[in-house]
N, C-alpha and C positions, 0 to 999 in steps of 0.2 A: 517244810519239805513235804511233798505229796508222797503218800504211801498207798499200797494196794497193788493188785495184779495189773501188769501192763500187757497190752496186746502187741505193741510194736517194740522190738528190740532195735538197737541202733548199730550201724556199721559206719565208721568214719573212713573216708577215702584214704587208701594207702596207694601202693604202686602195683597191685595185683592185676590180673587180666580183666577183672570185672570193673575196675574203677576208671573214671575219666582221667585223661592225661593232663588236663589243664587245672589251674586253681580257679576258685569261684570268681575272683575279680576279673580274670581274663575272659571267662565265659560270659559274665554279664556285660562286659564291654562289647564282646562280639555279637551280643543279642540286640544291641541298641539299633533302633532305626529312627533317626531324627526327622526324616521326611513325613512320617505318617503318625498321627496321634496314637498313644499307646492303646486306648481302648478300641479305636477303629482297627488297629493291627490285630488285636486279639480276636475280634469278631470275624475279620476277613480270613485269617488263617485257620480259625477253628472250622468255619464252614467249608473252606476249600480242602482242608485235609480230611475232613469227614467225608466229603464227597468222593475224594480220591480212594477212600477206604470202603466205599459202599459196595454192598453185595447185589449183583444183578438178579432180577427176577423175584425179589422179596418185598418189593414196595419201595416207597420213596425213602431216601436217607433223611432222618429226622435229627435236628440239633436243637437242644433246649438249653437256655441260660437261666440258672437259678441264683438269686441274690437274696441274702437274709442275714440274720443274726444267729450266733451260736454261743454257747457258754465256753469261755476259754479254759476254765479249770477241767471241764469234762474231757476236753481233748488233750490238754497238757499232761494229764496224768498217764496218758498212754504213750507219750513220746519220751522214751529214755534219753537222758543226757541233756535235755533242754527244758525240762518241766519247770523248774524253778525260774529260770531266765524268762520264760514266757509269762508266768504269772506276775513276775516283778515288772514286766513291761507293758502288759495289757490289762484292761478292765475285765470284769466278769463276763460281759457281753461284748462281742466284737463282730465284725462283718465278714462274710465269705462270699466267694463266687464259685459256682460249679458249672462246667460246660459238659453236657452229656449228649452223646449221639447214639442212635439205634439204626438197625439194619446196616451195620458195618461189621467187619471181621473181628473187631477188638484187637487186643494186643497179643497176637499169636507168637509162637515160637518159643525157643528154649529159654528158661529162667536162669540156668546156671551152666558153667562150663570150666574146663581147665586152661583154655587158651582162647584168644580172640577168634580163631577159626571156628571153634565150636559155637560161637554166638553171632557170626556174621550175617546170617539170614534171619535172625530173631527180631521181629518188630518190637517185642517187649523190651529186649535189651537195647535196641537202638534208642527208644524214647527215654527209658529210665536211666540207663547208664552210659549212653553214648551221645547225649544231647549236645556236647561240645564238638562233635564230629560232623562232617558233611553227611547229609542223608542222600544216598545214592539211589534208593529204590522209591519210586512214586508211591505215596500213600503210607510210607513207613511210620507207624506210630498212630495213624488215625487222626488225632486231634493236633492243634497247634503245638509246635515243638519249641517255641522261642520266648515268648514274652510273658508267660505265667509267672516266672521267678521274679519279675520286676514289679508286679503290681501288689505284692504282699511283702512279707518278711523273708522270703526265700524258701518257705516250706510249700511243697506241692504234693498232694496225694493222689495216686492213679488208681482207679478201680475199673476193671474190665471183666467181661464174660465172653468166652470164646467157645467155638464148637470144636469138640474133639471127635475121635472116630465114632464112638457110640454114646457119647454123653456131652455135657457142658461142664466148663471149669470157670469158677471165678477167681480173680486175682486182685489183691490189694497191696500196695506198697507206697511208702512215703519217700520224698527226696527233699534234700536241702541244698541250695546253691546260694551262698551269700558272700559278700565281699569280705575276703579274709584280711583286708588291710585295715578294717575298721576296728576300733577299740571295743566298741559296745555291741559286737556281734553275739549271736546266740550261742555259738559253739567256739569259745576262745581257745580250747585245747585242740582244735583242728587247725593245722597250718595251711591247709588248702581251702577250707571253707565249704567242703562237700561232705554229705553224709546221706544215709538212707535208713529207713525204718521197715522192718519186716519180721520174718522168722530167721533165726540163726541156721545157717547151713554148714556143711563141712568146708574146710580149706578156707576159712575167713570169708566165705560168701554169705550174702544176705539174700533170702528167698521171699517171695510174696506170701502173704497170708492167703490161704485157699479154703479155710474153714468158713462156710457160709454164715454160721452163727456169729463168729468174731467179725467177719465183714459187716454184717448187719448191725452189729453194736456200734462200729464206727460210723456207718451211714446214718444211723439213728440220731447221732449228735447233731446232724444238719437237716433232719427231717427228709432225708433222701431215701428212695425206694431202691432195693436191688433189682437187677434184671430178672425177668421171670419167663417161665414156659420156654419158648424157643427164641427168646430175644438175645442178641448179641450186641456188643458195643463197648464204648469206653466213656468213662466220666473223668475229667480232670477237675480236681477240687482244690481251691486256693483259699486257705483260711488266713486270717489276720491281715486282711486288706489294708493297704495304706490308706490313711484318712483322706488324702487328696483324690485317690481313685474312687472311694466309696461315695464322696460328695458328688461325683459326676453322674451318678445314676439318674438324677433329676434332669 
């Protein structure tokens, strides 16, 4: 069993206003697109959604794809509730994909609220907690909202930097959407196959990590750099890539 301080605390989906209404199996079914190869779909949606979220008059929108290895144990020790399952299913070194944009607004909006109305205009909430719902606002979320959960084991980490009134704010939060019908799932104690990792908030809400030092510690596991100076944007990080997906890089 892994011991030590964890950066990311877990929240398992319940029926409160922050949680998705569907279960993991139904969300994953709804995200399938059998007419387009999965990697093609990820590239197309990533670029299109980043362009939709681009900021005028600050230069071209940039989208970078990072593919590489990371140490599974170093990440697993920070993911409360699934650490042992990850280490029993994966080797020490495994693959990740990160899609990062710049010169976009990032995941703006409220990170918590007591009702759905509090969060209806939050791009952060729509992408992280409302991915099973229709996206009504163009550009909501910045990066592709659909296929990332299907190319790995269901864990996706969101990192964003946004402009506030007189400053900038970094946010990092993890999400899990897995098929809750499978016996060998990561989180068998979840009936819905949905969970998030971040900081514990009030009223059973989970909040993103906003401490730059803690965020940097997570990014360093993948040799990724945080946004700097006046940069804003979003990075979607998919660890534990499926072997058949990682083999397609060549």
